[in-house]
C-alpha positions in Angstrom: -38.0 87.3 238.4 -37.1 88.1 234.8 -33.9 86.2 233.9 -32.0 84.9 230.9 -33.0 81.5 229.7 -29.5 80.1 229.9 -29.8 80.2 233.8 -30.7 76.8 235.1 -33.9 77.5 237.0 -36.0 74.5 237.8 -39.3 76.4 238.1 -39.7 78.8 235.1 -42.3 80.2 232.8 -41.9 81.3 229.2 -42.3 84.8 228.1 -44.5 85.1 224.9 -42.3 85.2 221.8 -39.0 84.9 223.7 -36.4 82.3 223.4 -33.8 84.0 225.5 -35.7 85.3 228.5 -37.8 83.6 231.1 -39.7 84.3 234.3 -38.1 82.3 237.1 -39.5 81.5 240.5 -37.0 82.7 243.1 -36.8 83.4 246.8 -35.1 86.6 248.0 -33.4 86.5 251.4 -31.2 89.3 252.7 -30.8 90.6 249.2 -29.6 87.3 247.8 -31.5 85.4 245.1 -32.2 81.7 245.6 -33.8 79.5 242.9 -36.9 77.7 243.9 -36.5 73.9 243.7 -38.6 72.0 241.3 -41.4 70.1 243.0 -44.4 67.9 242.2 -46.3 69.6 239.4 -49.7 69.2 241.2 -48.3 71.1 244.3 -46.8 73.8 242.1 -50.1 74.3 240.2 -52.0 74.5 243.5 -49.5 77.1 244.8 -49.4 79.0 241.6 -52.0 81.6 242.6 -50.4 82.3 245.9 -47.0 82.5 244.2 -48.3 84.9 241.6 -50.0 87.1 244.3 -46.7 87.3 246.3 -44.7 88.0 243.2 -47.0 90.9 242.2 -46.7 92.3 245.8 -42.9 92.1 245.7 -42.7 93.7 242.2 -45.0 96.5 243.4 -42.8 97.1 246.5 -39.6 97.3 244.3 -41.3 99.6 241.8 -42.5 101.9 244.5 -39.0 102.3 245.9 -37.5 103.4 242.5 -37.8 106.9 241.1 -37.7 106.9 237.3 -35.2 109.2 235.6 -36.6 110.7 232.4 -34.1 111.3 229.5 -35.0 114.2 227.2 -33.9 115.3 223.8 -32.4 118.8 223.1 -36.0 120.1 222.8 -36.9 118.9 226.2 -39.2 116.1 224.9 -39.0 112.9 227.0 -37.4 110.1 225.0 -37.4 107.3 227.6 -37.3 106.5 231.2 -34.6 104.6 233.2 -35.2 102.8 236.4 -32.0 101.7 238.2 -31.3 100.5 241.7 -29.0 98.0 243.5 -32.1 95.8 244.1 -31.6 92.6 242.0 -35.4 92.6 241.3 -35.3 96.0 239.6 -35.8 94.7 236.1 -38.6 92.5 237.3 -40.6 95.5 238.7 -41.9 95.8 235.1 -44.5 93.3 236.1 -45.8 95.4 239.0 -49.4 96.5 238.9 -49.8 100.0 237.7 -46.4 100.0 235.9 -47.7 101.0 232.5 -50.1 103.6 234.0 -47.2 105.3 235.7 -45.7 106.1 232.3 -48.9 106.6 230.2 -48.9 110.4 230.7 -45.2 110.8 229.7 -44.6 108.0 227.2 -48.1 107.0 226.1 -50.2 104.0 226.7 -48.2 101.6 224.4 -44.8 100.8 226.0 -41.7 99.0 225.0 -39.2 97.9 227.7 -35.5 96.8 227.7 -34.1 94.7 230.6 -30.4 94.6 230.0 -29.6 93.4 233.5 -31.1 92.8 236.9 -30.6 96.3 238.2 -31.7 98.3 235.2 -34.9 98.8 233.2 -35.5 101.2 230.3 -39.0 102.2 229.2 -39.8 103.6 225.8 -42.9 104.8 223.9 -43.9 102.5 221.2 -44.8 105.5 219.1 -41.2 106.3 218.1 -38.0 104.5 217.6 -36.0 105.8 220.6 -35.2 102.2 221.6 -33.4 101.6 218.3 -31.1 104.5 219.0 -30.3 102.9 222.4 -29.5 99.5 221.0 -25.8 99.7 221.6 -26.3 101.0 225.1 -28.8 98.2 225.9 -26.4 95.5 224.5 -23.5 97.0 226.4 -25.6 96.9 229.6 -26.3 93.3 229.0 -22.7 92.2 228.0 -21.0 94.3 230.7 -23.1 92.9 233.6 -22.4 90.1 236.0 -26.2 89.6 236.1 -27.4 90.0 232.5 -31.1 89.6 231.7 -31.9 90.2 228.1 -30.9 91.8 224.8 -34.6 91.7 223.7 -37.1 94.5 223.3 -40.5 93.7 224.9 -43.9 95.1 224.5 -45.8 95.5 227.7 -49.4 94.7 227.3 -51.9 94.2 230.1 -49.1 93.6 232.6 -47.5 90.9 230.5 -44.3 90.9 228.5 -44.1 89.9 224.8 -40.7 89.7 223.0 -40.5 91.7 219.8 -37.0 90.6 219.0 -33.4 90.6 219.9 -31.2 93.6 219.5 -28.1 92.8 217.3 
């Protein structure tokens, strides 16, 4: 699950270039998020492949359940896509297989994403600066949420996130 680094998750991974956002190992039960407990490093390393496979399946299921809403400018040109749902794993569906391909035709192959809170994800083309115009909206979504995730903009490359910087 993509989460803010200030959360005290025992089992976590860094996101390339980010100091404020992490990938946390969580368990979801009845819509509630439970942090995985830290364990022996050897056991965690052995289970890593299975954990990754299950996380990818979960992200794919969440992604499949959400219909993106495309926001257009006055000329009808798509500026960005918004994915929103009550599912607390909504922002984490950015890691689903095929995520980038779903937006390649409308936003191009090079994507930027913003993850202001658990239940919202914004997808931008890297070819323009639409994300910059949305900076205040993204920060507001982060600050106004009970479950904020990040004020950073991320590049999505080969299914992995890389932070490009924090919106101010």
